[in-house]
N, C-alpha and C positions, 0 to 999 in steps of 0.2 A: 605418260611415262616421265619420270624426273630425269633431268640432265645430271650426269655424273662425270667427274673428271678423275681419271685413273692416276696412278703414281707418276706416270710419264708426263702428265699435264695435258694429254690428248682427251678431248671430249668423247665419251662413250655413252651409248644409250640415249642420244640426244634426239628430240623431235625435230622434224624438218624446220630449218630456219633459225634454230637456236644454237649459236656457236659455242656459248659457254654457260655454265650454270651461274645462278645469281646468289650473292650473299648480301644480307642486310646487316650492317654493323651498327650497334647501338653506341651512341656517344652522349653520355649523360652528364659529363663534367669535363672541365678543362684538364684536370689531372688525369682522367681516363684518356683524354685525347693525347696528352703529352706522353703518357706511359705506353700507349698502344699504337698511336699513329705517328707522332713525331719521332718516336724511337725507331721507327722502321719496322715495327712488329707486324703490320698488316701489308707490307710491301709485296709479299708473294701472293697474298690474296688478291690484291688489285691487279697483279700481272696475269693471274691465271683464271680469275673469276670476274664476272660483271658485278662490281662492288657499288653498293649504295649505303648511305648513312641516314639513320633516323636520329634526331637529336632533341635535346631539351632547349627551351628558349634562352636559358642563361648562358649557354655555351658561347664564349667569346672567340675561341679559336676558329680560324677560317678554313673552310674546305676548298683550298686552292686547286686549280686544274692539275698541277704537278703531282698532287697526291693520288690521283686516279680514282677518287671516290666521288660519286655523284650524290648530290643532296636530295634525299627523298622527302624531306619535310620535317616539321616540328611537331612534337607531341606536347601540348600545353600542360603546364602544371595545374592541378586542381586541388586546392588546399584541403578540402574535406576528405578527399580520397587519400591524400598523403597522411592526414592525421589518423585515419583508421589504420592505415598500413604501419604507421609509426608505433601505435599501441600493439598492433599485431606482431611487430618485430620483437617487442619486449615479451609478449606472451611466448614467442618462439625461443627467446633466450631462456626463459624459465623452463620451457619444455626440454631444452638441451643442456640444462645446467648439470645434469649428472654425467654428461658425456665429455665436458671440458671444464677444467678448473677456472679458466678465465671467465666463462659464462657464469659460473657460480659466484665469482667475485663481483661481476657486474650486477647480478641479481640482488646482491646484498646492498647495492647502492640505492635501491628503491625501498622506501619505507611506507608505513601506514596502510591505508585501505588499498592503494594501488598495488602494493606488494602482495597482499592477500588475494586480491582479485587475479593478478597475473599468475600467481601460484596455482589457483584453482583452475583457471582456464588453460594453463599450460600443463596440467596433469596428464598422465598417460591416457586416461580414459576420455578426457574432454578435449584435448588439443586438436585432434583431427576434426571434430565437430565445430570447435571454435574457429579454426582456420577456414573451414568450408562455409560457415555462415557469414564470416566477415568478407570473404571473397564474393559471396552472393550479394552482399550489401553494396560493395563498391562496383560490382558489375564489370562491364567491358569499357575500355577506353576507346572512344570513337576515333580519335586521331590515330592511335596505333593500328586499329582495325583498318582504317582507310589506307594508311601507308603500306601496310602489309598486302592489302588487296591490290593496290596499284603496282607495287614492285614485284609481287609474286615470287618471293625468294625461295630457293631450294634449301637454304640454311640461314638461320639467324645467329650471328656471333655477338655475344654480349660480354664486354669487359665487366667482370663481376666485382662489385664493391660492397655488397650487402643486400638485404631484403628491402629495397626501395620500390616505389610504385612503378617506375620506369622498367626496371628489370622484370618484375612480376607480370606486368601487363604484356610485355613482349613474349615471355615464356608461355603465359596462358594462351595468348593468341596463336602462337606457333603450334602449341600442342593441339588446340582445337582444329587447326587446319592441316595437321599432319606434316608440319615443317620441322626439319631437324633443328635442334638447339645446341649450340656450343658455348658454354660459359668459360670465360678466361679469367681466372683469379688474378688480381693485380695488387693486393695488399697482403702484407706478411701475416697479419693476425686475423684476417676475415674468418677463416674456418673455425678458429678457436673462440671468437668473440661475438659474431653477428647473428646468432640464432641458427636454426637448422632449415635446410631446404627440404620441403615435404615431397616434392616431385622430382624425379630423376631425369636430368637432361640426357641427351644423346652422348655428350662428352663434357667433362669438367676438367679443365686444364690447370695444372698446378706447377709450382716452381721446382720442387725436388722431391726426393723419396720421403723425406720427413713429412712434408705437407701431404703427400699422397697417403701415407699411413694415417695421419690425423683425419683426413677427409673420409677415409673408409670407416674410421671409428665414430666420428661425429655425425656425418651425414648418412652413413650406412649405405653408400652407393656400392654396387658391385664393382669389382676390380676392373672389369672391361670398360667401364665408363670413365675411369680416372686416367688421365694422360699426363705424364711428366715431361714438360717441354721447356722448362726454364722460365725466365722473366724477361719480357721484351725490353724493359727499361734498364736492365743490367747487362745487356748484351755487349755494350761498348767495353765493359771491363774484360771481356774475353776476346776482343778483336785486337790482334797484335799490332796492326797498322795504326789504329786509332790510339792505342795505348802508347806507342812510340811517339806519336805526335803530341799526346798529352804530356809525356815525359819531357819532351823538348820545351814545351811551354812552361812546365813546372820548374825547369832548371833556371828559367829567367826570373822566377820569383824568389829563389833561394838567395840568402845573403851571407853565406859562410858560417852560419850558426844553426843548430838544430831548430826545427820548426814543429810546433804542435798546434793542431786544430782543436779548439774548444767549441763544440756544437751545443747550442742551447736547446731547451725544451719548449714546447708550445705552452705549457703551463706547469707550475710546480714551484720549487724552492728558488729563492734569489740566487743569481749566478755571479753577480759582481763580487760578493765576498770571496768566492773561490778564485776569481781572477786576482784579487788583492793578495790572497795567500801565495799564489805563484809569484807575483811581483816581489813580495817580501822575501820569499825563500830564495829567489835568484839574488837579491841584494845581499842577503846574509850568508850566501854560499851553500845553503842546503840543497839547492838545485843548480845545475850548471847553467851558464848563459844560454838563453834560448829566446826565440821569437814565438809568441802565442798569437794565433789568428782566431779572433772571436767571431763566431758566426751565430748571431741570435736566430732563433727559429723565426722564419719569415712571417708566421701567423701567431706570434707569441701573445699571451694575455698580459695585462698590466700587472706589475708587482709594486704596489704603492709603498711598501716598506723598503724597497731596494734603492740604493743610491743610484744616481744617474751616472751611467758609464762615462759620459763625457766630462763629468766634474772631477774625476779621479786624477787625471793627468798621468795616465799609464806611460811608462817608458818601454816596457817589454811586451805590451799587449796592443794589438791594433785590430780594428774591426775589419771583417772581410770586405775588400773593396767592392765586391759585387753587390753588397747590401748598403753601401755608403749613402746612396740616395734615399733608400727606404727608411734607414734609421739615422735620425739626427738627434740632437739634444731634446728637441720638442716631441719626437715620436718614439723614442727608445722604450718608454714605459707605458705606452698607450695599449689599449686592447684593439686588436684588428677584428673588425666585424666580418660577418660572412660576405657582405658586399665588397669590402675592401680586400678580402682574401682573393676574390676572383680577378683582381687587377694585377696580381703578382703570381707568376708561375715560375718556380726555380728552373733554371736552364740545365737540361740533362748533360749537355756537352761540357759544362763547367766542372761537374763533379769529379771526373777523372783527373783533370788538371789540378784541382784543389787537393785531392787526396794524394796524388803523386808528389805534390810540393811539400808535404809534411812528413815527419818521421814517426809521429804517433798521433792518436786521436783520443780526445776526451768527449764522451757522448752519453746521453741518457739511453735507455733501452728503446731505441728507435731504429727505423730502417737505415739511417745513416751509419749506425754502429755496424750493421751487417755489411754495408757498402765498404766501410773501412777494412773489414776483414777480407772482402773479395779482392781488394787491392793489396792485401798482405800487410796492413799496418797494425802494429800492436795497439791495444785498445784499453782505455780506462773507462769502464762502464759505471756511470753515475747512478747506482741504485738509490742513492740518497735523494735523487730528484723525483722519485716515484710519488704519484698522487696517493692519498690514503687508501683508495680502493685497490691500488696496485702494490701495496706492501707485500713483500715476499714474492714478487713476480718472477724474479730470477731463479727462485727455487721451485716455484709451483707451476707457472704457465708453460704449457707443453711446447709451444712454438719457439720458446727462447732457450730451451735446454741445451740444444746442440751448440749454439754460439757461446753461452756462458760457461758451460762445463766441459765441452769437448774440443773447443778450438784453442790451440796454444796461443799465448801472447795476450790473453784477456785477463785483466785484473779488475776486481770490483772495489768500489768505494761506497761504503754504507753510511758513513758519518763524516762530518767536517774535519774532525781531529785526526782522521786517517788519510786525508786527501794528499798531503805532500809526500808521505811515505809511499802511498800507492802510485803517485806520479813518478817518483824516483824509481820504483820497480819497473814501471812501463818503459822509462827511458833506458834502463839497463837492457831490457828486451830489445829495444829498437837498435841497440848497438850490435846485436847478433846478426851476422851476415846471412844466415840461413833461415831466419825467422819468417820472412815474407812468404817464401815458398811453402813452408809448413802450415802457415795460417791459411793460405789460399787452398791448399789441398784439403784441409779439414772442413772447408765450407761446401764441398761437393754435394753432400746429402741435403743441404739447404737450398742451393740453387744449381740446377743441372746446367751443364755447358757441353757443347759438341763442336769440335773444331771442323767437322766435315759438312755440317748443315747449319744454316742460320736459323734463328728463332722463327723467322717468317716461313721458312720451308717446313719446319717442324709443325707449325700451326696449320699450314695448308695441307699437310699430310693427314692431320687429324680430321679436317673437314672432308678430304677425299675419302677417308676410311668410313666416316659416318654416312656419307652419301652412297658409297658403294654398298654398305650394309643395308641401307634402306632400299636400294634398288633390287637387292637380292630377295627382299621381302621378309 
């Protein structure tokens, strides 16, 4: 008999000597660790369950005793299996391209023989066979099998970032052994862009009602499997105590003039010319005096054609001090490789302070744009920064529609010659004393929040429900 914890947190149906059920938590990346563990998202799991973690070898984040998660071991990377799964994920994108516009756009990125092959293998008739044969070829992961055998979990909890080998091996192993699987989505665009999940987990946890609707349409899971619980790494925006503390810290950064955050993109158009436009517009009076905080994307690719930020001599623009060590005259235009990315993990605690310290935000269509809205900041969305395959994303991609078209205080910039006028409009919005509350309220369908229960309790309740359902047979 499996151990089940009821909603009260008391173990029921437990075999003799088993005080609490076990959960095995998958930690495949430092961002997953940050978003799920450091955020406090699994705190309730560790308080009420016997929690173990299975991890990949590249994880730099430490499982310290204070986290309450025991280290179950490492599942080694195997390049050939990852390669098979990489191509299988593209086949899956082709299989799902009629279900989501973003997958259709990604499919058009592939050309030549690969595109034709993916299209054939991802057809409605062949995709189940393709997936089955590919999974038969990669077989079982012996590390995952051994760790699951040793820990004997009642449930596997997987922060879901796409169809990678680590996720698939855990789900396959759990399914073979009759172990409950709970996938916790932690990226905004996963459902719309990463292919389709062929096998239904016991629970798939999403941020809000919009993501739940998209999940039902794209993955075709039954409603009972989809649970709206919010996003662990956004919970601090809904914690009044933490936000009051952030506001106090933010007040220390203000200097008596309006402040604007300019958030860069990981790749795309040059950004320095836009900063120069702001500088010139302030000097000639088209924009009021303001301080611009430039936050280059921590993992930005090089822009050889772009002027070096440090050569301009900006008077109204300063680089985000949290990135001052990472970005210097020598590194500002370099490409950050996968290895160097893992050495820098943006601090979750800093974002509320940064966003509360500014009056408005300039951002590409990234998660930071959503975070600005969660804090109630008027937003200039730089659709002009979109990569070629993302052209028209603001009008077409499903997951963006709420933010771009139904949240007040959002202005688009599609071209350089409209930038100053668009920023002027955003600053007028920032002067409206009621705009912050209206923006925040409009984001509820994107990210659920509950003042009575933390994210951790909501997640633990999902695991409770899954185990109780399984115990009933």
